[in-house]
C-alpha positions as CSV (number, residue, x, y, z in Angstrom):
1,M,313.8,181.6,219.4
2,R,310.0,181.9,218.9
3,S,307.9,178.6,219.1
4,G,307.2,179.1,215.2
5,D,311.0,179.3,214.6
6,F,311.7,176.0,216.8
7,S,308.7,174.3,214.7
8,D,310.6,175.3,211.6
9,F,313.9,173.7,212.9
10,L,312.1,170.6,213.7
11,R,310.7,170.3,210.4
12,E,313.9,170.9,208.8
13,L,315.5,168.2,211.4
14,K,312.9,165.6,210.2
15,E,313.5,166.4,206.5
16,K,317.3,166.0,206.8
17,N,317.1,162.8,208.9
18,S,315.5,160.2,206.5
19,I,313.2,158.1,208.8
20,A,313.8,154.9,206.5
21,E,317.8,155.6,207.2
22,V,317.7,156.4,210.7
23,I,315.3,153.6,211.7
24,G,317.5,151.5,209.2
25,S,320.5,152.1,211.4
26,Y,318.7,150.5,214.3
27,I,317.0,147.5,212.8
28,S,316.9,145.7,209.4
29,L,314.5,146.9,207.0
30,E,313.0,145.3,203.9
31,R,311.5,147.5,201.0
32,R,308.0,146.5,199.7
33,G,306.8,149.0,197.2
34,Y,306.9,152.4,198.8
35,Q,307.3,151.2,202.3
36,Y,309.9,149.5,204.6
37,W,309.0,146.5,206.6
38,A,310.5,145.0,209.7
39,C,309.6,143.1,212.8
40,C,308.5,145.5,215.2
41,P,311.2,146.5,217.7
42,F,308.8,147.4,220.3
43,H,306.7,144.0,220.6
44,H,307.4,140.4,219.8
45,E,306.2,139.2,216.3
46,K,307.5,136.5,213.8
47,T,305.8,138.2,210.8
48,P,306.8,141.8,210.2
49,S,303.9,144.3,210.7
50,F,306.1,147.3,211.4
51,A,306.0,149.8,208.4
52,V,308.1,152.8,207.5
53,N,306.6,155.2,205.3
54,A,309.6,157.0,203.8
55,A,307.7,159.4,201.5
56,D,305.6,160.6,204.5
57,N,308.4,160.3,207.2
58,Y,306.5,158.3,209.7
59,Y,306.4,154.6,211.1
60,H,303.5,152.6,212.2
61,C,303.2,149.0,213.7
62,F,300.0,147.2,212.5
63,G,300.5,144.8,215.3
64,C,300.9,146.8,218.4
65,G,299.9,150.3,217.2
66,A,303.4,151.8,217.9
67,S,303.6,154.8,215.4
68,G,305.4,158.3,215.2
69,D,307.9,160.2,213.4
70,V,311.9,160.0,213.3
71,I,312.1,161.8,216.7
72,T,309.6,159.5,218.3
73,F,311.5,156.5,217.1
74,V,314.8,157.6,218.5
75,K,313.1,158.6,221.8
76,E,311.4,155.2,222.3
77,Y,314.5,153.1,221.1
78,E,317.1,155.1,223.0
79,N,314.8,155.2,226.0
80,C,315.5,158.9,226.2
81,D,313.5,162.1,226.3
82,F,312.3,164.5,223.4
83,M,315.0,167.0,223.4
84,Q,317.7,164.0,224.0
85,A,316.3,162.6,220.8
86,V,316.5,165.9,219.1
87,H,320.2,166.3,219.9
88,I,320.8,162.9,218.7
89,L,319.2,163.5,215.4
90,A,320.9,166.9,215.1
91,D,324.4,165.6,215.8
92,R,323.6,163.0,213.0
93,V,323.1,165.6,210.4
94,K,325.5,168.4,211.9
95,M,322.6,170.7,212.8
96,E,322.8,173.1,215.7
97,V,319.9,172.9,218.1
98,P,318.7,176.6,218.6
99,A,318.0,178.2,221.9
100,L,314.4,178.8,222.8
101,D,312.8,181.9,224.5
102,D,309.1,181.7,224.5
103,R,307.2,180.1,227.6
104,S,307.0,176.6,226.6
105,A,310.6,176.6,225.3
106,E,311.6,178.3,228.7
107,E,310.0,175.2,230.5
108,A,312.0,172.9,228.2
109,A,315.3,174.7,228.5
110,E,314.6,174.8,232.4
111,K,314.1,171.2,232.4
112,K,317.2,170.5,230.4
113,K,319.3,172.7,232.7
114,K,317.9,171.0,235.7
115,R,318.8,167.5,234.1
116,D,322.3,168.9,233.2
117,R,322.9,170.1,236.6
118,L,321.9,167.0,238.1
119,H,324.2,164.9,235.7
120,A,327.0,167.2,236.6
121,L,326.3,166.9,240.3
122,M,326.4,162.9,239.9
123,K,329.6,163.1,238.0
124,D,331.2,165.3,240.8
125,A,329.9,163.0,243.2
126,A,331.4,160.0,241.5
127,R,335.0,161.7,241.3
128,F,334.6,162.7,245.1
129,Y,334.0,159.0,245.9
130,L,336.7,157.6,243.5
131,N,339.3,160.1,245.1
132,N,338.3,158.9,248.6
133,L,339.1,155.4,247.4
134,R,342.5,156.5,246.5
135,S,343.0,159.0,249.5
136,G,345.0,156.7,251.9
137,R,341.9,156.5,254.2
138,A,340.1,153.8,252.7
139,D,342.0,150.7,253.5
140,E,338.9,148.8,254.8
141,Y,337.2,149.2,251.1
142,L,340.5,148.1,249.3
143,S,340.9,145.2,251.4
144,Y,337.5,144.3,250.4
145,L,338.0,144.6,246.8
146,E,341.2,142.7,247.1
147,K,339.2,139.9,248.9
148,R,336.8,139.9,246.0
149,K,339.8,139.7,243.5
150,I,339.0,143.1,241.9
151,T,342.1,144.5,240.5
152,P,342.9,148.4,240.8
153,S,342.5,148.7,237.0
154,T,339.0,147.1,237.1
155,A,337.9,149.4,240.0
156,R,339.0,152.5,238.0
157,K,337.1,151.1,234.9
158,F,333.9,150.8,236.7
159,G,334.5,154.0,238.8
160,L,334.3,152.5,242.1
161,G,334.7,154.5,245.2
162,A,334.1,155.0,248.8
163,S,331.9,156.9,251.2
164,L,333.8,157.4,254.4
165,D,331.0,159.1,256.3
166,Y,327.8,160.8,256.0
167,Q,328.9,164.7,255.8
168,S,331.7,164.7,253.4
169,L,329.9,164.5,250.4
170,P,327.1,167.0,250.9
171,A,329.9,169.3,252.2
172,H,331.8,168.9,249.0
173,L,328.9,169.3,246.8
174,L,327.8,172.5,248.4
175,A,331.5,173.9,248.1
176,Q,331.2,173.2,244.4
177,G,328.2,175.6,244.0
178,Y,325.3,172.9,244.1
179,T,322.1,173.8,246.0
180,R,320.7,172.0,249.0
181,E,317.7,171.2,246.8
182,E,319.9,169.9,243.9
183,C,321.9,167.6,246.4
184,L,318.4,166.1,247.4
185,E,317.0,166.1,243.9
186,S,319.9,164.0,242.7
187,G,319.4,161.2,245.2
188,A,322.7,161.4,246.4
189,C,321.9,163.0,249.5
190,G,319.0,162.7,252.0
191,K,317.6,164.9,254.8
192,T,317.0,164.3,258.4
193,E,313.9,165.4,260.3
194,E,315.9,168.2,261.7
195,G,316.6,169.3,258.0
196,R,320.4,168.4,258.0
197,I,321.4,166.8,254.7
198,F,323.8,163.7,254.5
199,D,325.1,161.2,252.3
200,S,322.5,158.7,251.3
201,L,325.1,156.0,251.0
202,G,327.3,156.9,253.9
203,G,329.9,154.2,255.0
204,R,329.4,152.1,251.9
205,L,331.6,151.0,249.0
206,I,330.2,153.0,246.1
207,I,329.3,151.7,242.6
208,P,328.3,154.3,239.9
209,V,325.4,153.4,237.8
210,I,326.0,155.1,234.2
211,D,323.5,155.1,231.3
212,Q,323.7,154.3,227.5
213,F,324.9,158.1,227.2
214,D,328.0,157.8,229.7
215,E,326.0,159.9,232.3
216,V,326.1,159.0,236.0
217,I,322.6,158.7,237.0
218,A,322.6,157.0,240.3
219,F,324.8,155.0,242.9
220,G,324.6,151.5,244.4
221,G,326.4,151.2,247.7
222,R,327.6,148.1,249.8
223,L,327.9,147.9,253.5
224,M,331.4,147.3,254.8
225,K,330.2,145.8,258.2
226,P,327.4,143.3,259.1
227,A,324.3,145.5,260.4
228,D,320.5,145.3,260.6
229,R,320.3,147.5,257.2
230,A,320.1,146.1,253.6
231,K,323.6,145.0,252.5
232,Y,323.0,146.8,249.2
233,K,321.3,150.0,248.6
234,N,320.8,152.1,245.7
235,T,320.1,155.9,245.6
236,R,316.4,156.8,244.9
237,E,314.6,157.2,241.6
238,T,315.1,160.9,240.3
239,E,314.4,163.0,237.4
240,I,317.6,161.2,235.5
241,F,317.2,157.7,237.2
242,S,314.5,155.0,236.8
243,K,315.5,151.6,238.1
244,S,313.0,149.9,235.8
245,R,314.4,151.6,232.6
246,T,318.0,150.9,233.3
247,L,320.6,148.3,233.3
248,Y,323.9,148.1,234.9
249,N,326.7,148.2,232.6
250,I,324.7,149.2,229.5
251,N,327.4,151.9,228.8
252,L,330.2,149.4,228.5
253,L,327.9,147.0,226.7
254,K,327.0,149.5,224.2
255,K,330.7,150.0,223.5
256,E,331.0,146.5,222.9
257,K,328.2,146.4,220.6
258,R,329.9,149.2,218.5
259,A,333.1,147.6,218.3
260,G,331.3,144.4,216.7
261,G,328.2,142.1,217.0
262,L,327.1,140.6,220.2
263,P,326.1,137.0,219.8
264,Y,324.3,137.3,223.1
265,I,324.0,139.2,226.4
266,V,324.5,137.4,229.7
267,M,321.9,139.0,232.3
268,L,323.1,138.9,236.0
269,E,321.5,140.1,239.2
270,G,324.2,142.0,241.0
271,Y,327.0,144.6,240.5
272,F,329.8,142.4,241.7
273,D,328.7,139.7,239.3
274,V,329.1,142.0,236.3
275,I,332.4,143.5,237.8
276,S,334.1,140.0,238.2
277,L,332.7,138.5,235.0
278,Y,333.7,141.6,233.1
279,Q,337.4,141.5,234.6
280,A,337.3,137.7,233.7
281,G,336.9,138.5,230.1
282,F,333.2,138.3,229.7
283,R,332.4,141.6,228.3
284,N,328.9,141.2,227.2
285,V,327.3,141.3,230.7
286,V,324.5,143.4,232.2
287,A,322.6,143.3,235.6
288,S,319.2,144.1,236.6
289,M,320.3,145.1,239.7
290,G,318.3,142.7,242.0
291,T,314.8,143.2,240.6
292,S,312.7,141.2,238.4
293,L,313.0,142.3,234.9
294,T,310.7,145.1,233.6
295,K,309.5,145.6,230.0
296,E,311.6,148.5,229.5
297,Q,314.7,146.5,230.5
298,A,313.6,143.8,228.1
299,R,313.3,146.1,225.3
300,L,316.5,147.7,226.2
301,C,318.3,144.1,226.1
302,K,316.7,143.4,222.5
303,R,318.5,146.5,221.1
304,Y,321.9,144.9,221.7
305,S,321.5,141.4,220.9
306,D,318.3,139.0,220.1
307,T,319.8,136.4,222.5
308,V,320.0,136.7,226.3
309,L,321.5,134.2,228.8
310,I,320.0,134.5,232.2
311,S,322.6,133.8,234.7
312,Y,321.1,134.5,238.4
313,D,322.4,132.8,241.5
314,G,322.6,129.1,241.7
315,D,320.0,129.1,244.9
316,A,316.9,127.3,243.4
317,A,314.4,129.3,245.5
318,G,316.0,132.6,244.3
319,Q,316.1,131.4,240.4
320,S,312.7,130.2,240.6
321,A,311.5,133.5,241.9
322,N,312.9,135.3,239.0
323,L,311.2,133.2,236.3
324,R,308.1,135.5,236.4
325,G,310.3,138.4,234.9
326,L,311.9,136.2,232.2
327,K,308.8,135.8,230.4
328,L,308.7,139.4,229.5
329,L,312.2,138.8,227.4
330,E,310.2,136.1,225.4
331,D,307.3,138.5,224.8
332,E,309.6,141.2,223.5
333,G,310.9,138.3,221.0
334,V,314.3,137.7,222.7
335,K,315.8,134.3,222.4
336,L,316.1,133.2,226.0
337,R,318.2,130.7,227.5
338,V,319.0,130.0,231.3
339,V,322.4,129.2,232.7
340,P,322.3,126.3,235.4
341,L,324.8,127.3,238.1
342,P,326.1,124.7,240.8
343,E,323.6,124.8,243.7
344,G,324.3,127.6,246.4
345,L,327.0,129.6,243.9
346,D,326.3,132.8,242.2
347,P,328.4,133.7,238.9
348,D,331.0,135.7,240.9
349,D,331.4,132.6,243.2
350,V,331.9,130.2,240.0
351,I,334.6,132.9,238.7
352,T,336.6,133.2,242.0
353,K,336.3,129.6,243.1
354,K,336.5,127.7,239.9
355,G,337.8,129.8,237.1
356,P,336.5,131.5,234.0
357,E,336.7,128.1,232.2
358,A,334.1,126.7,234.7
359,Y,331.9,129.7,234.2
360,K,332.1,129.2,230.4
361,D,331.2,125.6,230.8
362,C,327.9,126.7,232.6
363,L,327.3,129.3,229.5
364,D,327.6,126.5,227.1
365,R,325.0,124.3,229.0
366,A,322.5,127.1,229.0
367,M,318.9,125.7,228.3
368,P,315.7,126.9,226.9
369,L,313.3,128.7,229.5
370,I,311.0,125.8,229.4
371,D,313.7,123.3,230.3
372,Y,314.9,125.5,233.1
373,R,311.3,125.8,234.4
374,L,311.0,122.0,234.7
375,L,314.4,121.8,236.2
376,S,313.2,124.2,238.7
377,V,310.0,122.2,239.5
378,R,312.0,119.0,240.0
379,R,314.4,120.7,242.5
380,G,311.4,121.4,244.8
381,Y,310.4,117.9,245.3
382,D,311.7,114.7,247.2
383,L,310.6,112.0,244.3
384,S,311.0,109.1,246.9
385,R,307.8,110.3,248.6
386,S,304.6,109.2,246.8
387,E,302.6,112.6,247.6
388,E,305.7,114.9,246.5
389,K,305.9,112.6,243.3
390,R,302.2,113.2,242.4
391,E,302.8,116.9,243.2
392,F,305.7,117.2,240.9
393,V,304.0,115.3,238.1
394,R,300.9,117.8,238.3
395,E,303.1,120.9,238.2
396,A,305.5,119.6,235.6
397,L,302.5,118.9,233.1
398,A,301.2,122.5,233.6
399,V,304.8,123.5,232.3
400,V,304.7,121.0,229.5
401,R,301.2,122.2,228.3
402,E,303.0,125.6,227.5
403,A,305.5,124.0,225.1
404,E,305.4,125.4,221.3
405,S,305.3,122.0,219.6
406,E,304.2,118.5,219.9
407,T,307.8,117.3,219.5
408,E,309.0,119.4,222.4
409,K,306.2,118.1,224.5
410,E,307.1,114.6,223.8
411,E,310.7,115.2,224.8
412,L,309.6,116.8,228.1
413,L,307.2,114.0,228.9
414,K,309.9,111.4,228.3
415,R,312.2,113.1,230.9
416,I,309.4,113.4,233.4
417,A,308.5,109.7,232.8
418,A,312.4,108.8,233.6
419,E,312.6,111.0,236.6
420,A,309.4,110.2,238.4
421,D,309.3,106.6,237.2
422,V,306.0,106.8,235.6
423,S,304.6,105.4,232.3
424,Y,304.8,107.8,229.3
425,S,301.4,106.6,228.1
426,A,299.7,107.7,231.5
427,L,301.6,111.1,231.4
428,Q,300.4,111.8,227.9
429,S,296.8,110.9,229.0
430,D,296.8,113.3,232.0
431,L,298.3,115.9,229.4
432,D,295.7,115.4,227.1
433,R,292.9,115.9,229.9
434,L,294.5,119.1,230.8
435,P,292.6,122.2,229.4
436,S,294.8,124.4,226.9
437,Q,295.6,127.8,228.0
438,K,293.4,129.2,225.4
439,E,290.5,127.1,226.6
440,A,291.1,127.8,230.2
441,E,290.8,131.6,229.5
442,K,287.2,132.7,229.5
443,K,286.3,134.2,226.3
444,E,283.8,137.3,226.5
445,P,281.0,137.0,223.9
446,P,281.5,139.5,220.9
447,K,279.8,142.9,221.5
448,K,277.0,144.0,219.2
449,E,278.0,146.9,217.0
450,T,276.1,149.9,218.1
451,E,275.0,152.9,216.0
452,K,278.1,154.9,217.8
453,D,280.5,152.1,216.7
454,R,279.4,152.3,213.1
455,E,279.8,156.0,213.4
456,R,283.3,155.9,214.9
457,V,284.5,153.4,212.2
458,A,283.1,156.0,209.6
459,M,285.1,158.8,211.3
460,R,288.2,156.9,211.2
461,F,288.0,156.1,207.5
462,V,287.0,159.6,206.5
463,L,290.1,160.9,208.4
464,A,292.4,158.4,207.0
465,A,291.4,159.2,203.6
466,C,291.8,163.0,204.1
467,L,295.1,162.6,206.0
468,F,296.7,160.7,203.3
469,S,295.1,163.2,200.8
470,K,293.0,160.5,198.5
471,P,291.6,162.3,195.5
472,Y,288.0,161.4,196.4
473,A,288.3,163.1,199.9
474,L,289.8,166.4,198.8
475,G,286.3,168.1,198.8
476,F,285.4,167.1,202.3
477,D,286.2,169.2,205.3
478,P,286.6,166.8,208.2
479,A,286.5,169.5,210.7
480,G,282.8,169.8,210.3
481,V,282.1,166.5,211.8
482,G,281.1,166.2,215.6
483,Y,283.8,164.1,216.8
484,P,283.1,162.5,220.2
485,D,286.7,161.7,220.8
486,P,289.3,164.5,221.3
487,V,292.0,162.6,219.3
488,L,289.6,162.3,216.3
489,R,288.9,165.9,216.8
490,A,292.4,166.9,216.7
491,I,293.3,164.8,213.6
492,A,290.3,166.5,211.9
493,D,291.6,170.2,213.0
494,Y,295.0,169.4,212.0
495,I,293.9,168.3,208.6
496,S,291.7,171.4,208.2
497,A,294.5,173.7,209.2
498,A,297.3,171.9,207.0
499,R,295.1,172.2,204.0
500,K,294.9,175.9,204.4
501,E,298.9,176.0,204.5
502,G,298.9,174.1,201.1
503,K,299.5,170.5,202.1
504,V,298.8,167.8,204.7
505,R,301.8,165.8,205.9
506,P,300.6,162.5,207.5
507,S,303.7,162.7,209.8
508,G,302.6,166.2,210.9
509,V,299.6,164.7,212.9
510,F,302.2,163.6,215.6
511,E,302.8,167.2,216.5
512,V,299.4,167.7,217.6
513,V,298.5,164.0,218.7
514,D,300.5,161.9,221.0
515,D,302.0,158.8,219.7
516,G,300.6,155.7,220.9
517,E,296.8,157.1,221.1
518,K,294.4,154.3,220.3
519,E,292.4,156.2,217.9
520,L,295.4,157.5,216.0
521,S,296.6,154.0,215.8
522,E,293.3,152.9,214.2
523,V,293.3,155.6,211.8
524,L,296.8,154.9,210.6
525,N,295.8,151.1,210.5
526,L,293.9,152.2,207.3
527,D,296.9,153.1,205.4
528,S,297.7,149.4,204.4
529,G,296.9,147.3,201.3
530,E,293.9,148.7,199.2
531,N,291.9,150.0,202.0
532,L,292.3,153.6,200.9
533,D,292.6,153.0,197.0
534,G,290.3,152.1,194.2
535,E,286.9,152.4,193.3
536,G,285.6,150.3,196.4
537,A,287.3,152.8,198.6
538,E,285.9,155.6,197.0
539,R,282.2,154.2,197.5
540,Y,283.0,153.3,201.0
541,F,284.2,156.8,201.7
542,R,280.7,158.0,200.2
543,D,279.1,155.7,202.3
544,C,281.1,156.9,205.6
545,V,280.0,160.6,204.8
546,N,276.6,159.5,204.5
547,I,276.8,157.9,207.9
548,L,278.3,160.5,209.5
549,E,275.7,163.0,207.7
550,E,272.8,160.6,209.2
551,G,274.5,160.7,212.7
552,R,274.5,164.6,212.4
553,I,271.0,165.1,211.3
554,S,269.6,162.4,213.7
555,A,271.2,164.4,216.6
556,L,269.4,167.5,215.6
557,Y,266.1,165.6,215.0
558,A,266.5,164.1,218.7
559,A,267.0,167.5,220.0
560,A,264.2,168.9,218.1
561,R,262.0,166.2,219.5
562,E,263.1,166.9,222.9
563,R,262.4,170.5,222.7
564,L,258.7,169.7,221.8
565,N,258.3,168.6,225.6
566,G,259.1,172.0,226.8
567,D,256.9,175.0,227.5
568,L,256.5,176.4,224.0
569,T,254.1,179.0,222.6
570,Q,252.1,177.9,219.5
571,E,254.2,179.7,217.3
572,E,257.6,178.1,218.7
573,R,255.8,174.8,218.6
574,R,255.0,175.1,215.0
575,K,258.7,176.2,214.0
576,V,260.0,173.2,215.9
577,L,257.7,170.8,214.0
578,A,258.8,172.4,210.7
579,E,262.3,171.6,211.7
580,I,261.3,168.2,212.5
581,S,259.6,167.5,209.3
582,E,262.7,169.0,207.4
583,Y,265.1,166.6,209.3
584,S,262.9,163.7,208.6
585,K,263.0,164.4,205.1
586,Q,266.8,164.8,205.2
587,L,267.3,161.7,207.0
588,K,265.1,159.7,204.4
589,K,267.1,161.3,201.6
590,V,270.4,160.3,203.4
591,R,269.1,156.8,203.9
592,N,268.1,156.4,200.3
593,G,271.7,157.1,199.3
594,G,270.7,160.8,198.0
595,K,273.3,163.5,197.8
596,I,273.4,165.9,200.6
C-alpha cells in the first residue's frame, strides 16, 4: 500500500472510531454543549479541564496541554506504540490494517516484524523454562517453591520456570530458528568477551514478566544458592521492555478489571509478594519490581483503580526510602493509602506465617500517606532522649506543614504532642513560624513582555482562528507570515494545504505536528469559551493581523537600514532610501489601524 493509501486508511479509521465513544470507554465523560469534559487521565486535577471535541475528533487538556486524536489517546492511555494503537482501534471497528510498501511503511513494518519476533522468542523462552521446571531435573527449584508454599497450579498460573544452566536456552532458541542477534536483542541472552552467547539468568528460578497485552516482555530470576551476586535479577531493557513503564502482574489485573470493578489496587515490591498474595485470594495486586515508582507506573495504576494501597516491606528504613516515589501517585490523582506491616515482615511473610486474615487486617488499617510519613518519622527516634525528641518534633512539623486542611493539621499536632510529651500550644507556635511551602519557594519576578512575545501571541490567535475555520479568518493566508517557531510554521502550512483540498480538519494537525508540543497546546487552548467567537474576537483577530504585518514591515525596514551601512553606489543608496521611506509610511498606516 502506498503512503497516500495508508493515510486514507487512517482517516477512515478515525472516522469510524468516534473519539467521544473511545475515550468514554476508558474514562467518564460529561457532555457540555458541543464538547465532552472530564478530569484529565494524564495529570492530577480536581476540576475537569480535559475536553473532547467530538465534531472535530480531537481531545485537549487545558491544564497539562495533553492533546491529540483518537490514535494518540489510545497510544498514551494503553502505554503502547502507534501501530499497536492502530490495531486496537481497527479491531474495535472490524477493519483490517493494510500492508504497507513504501519506504516509511517498510520501516514501520520492519519495526513491527522485529517486535513480533522478540515477542515470539520470549514466549518460546518462557515455554522452555516452564518445561525445565517439569522435566524431573529441577528438584531444587520445586523444593524452593514448596518451601515458599507456592502450589503447582499457582506456579503454572504465573508461568514459573527454571534455568538449569547457561547454555541450554541459547542452544534451544537457535535451534528454533532465531538468530544470535535476536537472542541478544531480546535480553534473554548475554554475550561473553569471547563472543559466546549465554542465558542471562542462568541457574535461576524464572519469573516471566507479562504486559497488559499478554505478551512476555522480560524475565526475572532468583538465585537458588547464596552467592556474591544479586539475589534477584531482571533481563535488561529492550525494544519491548521498559521497567519504568511496566508493573508485574498487570496482565492478570487487567482480567480482574474486566471481570468487575476494582475498589483498589495493592502495590507490592517483589515478584513473590504478588504470587503469594494472589494465591491467598488477593487478586488485585501488582509489583513495582523493587524500584521506586515512576510517573508511567503511576498512570498505569490509575487506569485500573483510583485507589492504591502501598504494601511494601515492614522494615522501617525500607519503607521510608520508598516514600519518595509515592508522591507521584498523589500527583496523578490517585487516592493513596499505606499499609502498615509488622516490623521486619514483608507481605509474603505475613501470609505464610500469620495467614490471609492477618494480612487482610493490615489492609483494613491502611492509612493516608501523611499519617504514614509521620509514623515513619516516629520510628527513627528514641523519644526518651532530649536531643532526639527535639529532632523528631522538628521533622514531624515539616510533615504536618504539608497537610491539606487545618483540621488535619490539628489532629496530627495532637498526636505529636501526646507522643513527644510537649504542649499543643508550643507545637502550634512552632508550626506557625515555619514558612509555608509556597513562601519557601523563591518566586521569579514576572518577565516583561517583549515585542517578540506580543507577535507570538498574535501568531497563536491567528492560527487558532484559521484552524477552527472562523468566518472572519477565511480570507487570511497564515502561511504568508514568517514564523520563528517550526511548530507554528507547520500548523500554518497544514492549514494552507488543507484549504486547497477543501476543508481544514483541526484533528488533521496531529498528522504534521507531534502531540504535546508547547506551541500546538497554546493554539488549542484558545478553542475555549468565547475566545474565538463574537465581535470582540473578530476585532482582536484584525489587531493580531496588524501586529504581524507591523512585525513583517519592521523587519524589512530594519534590513533596509542595515543595507545603508554597506558600500553602495549613489543610485543603490537612492533606491534603499526610497524603500525605507515606503516602509515608514506602511508602518505609520498599520500603527494607525489602517487597512493593509
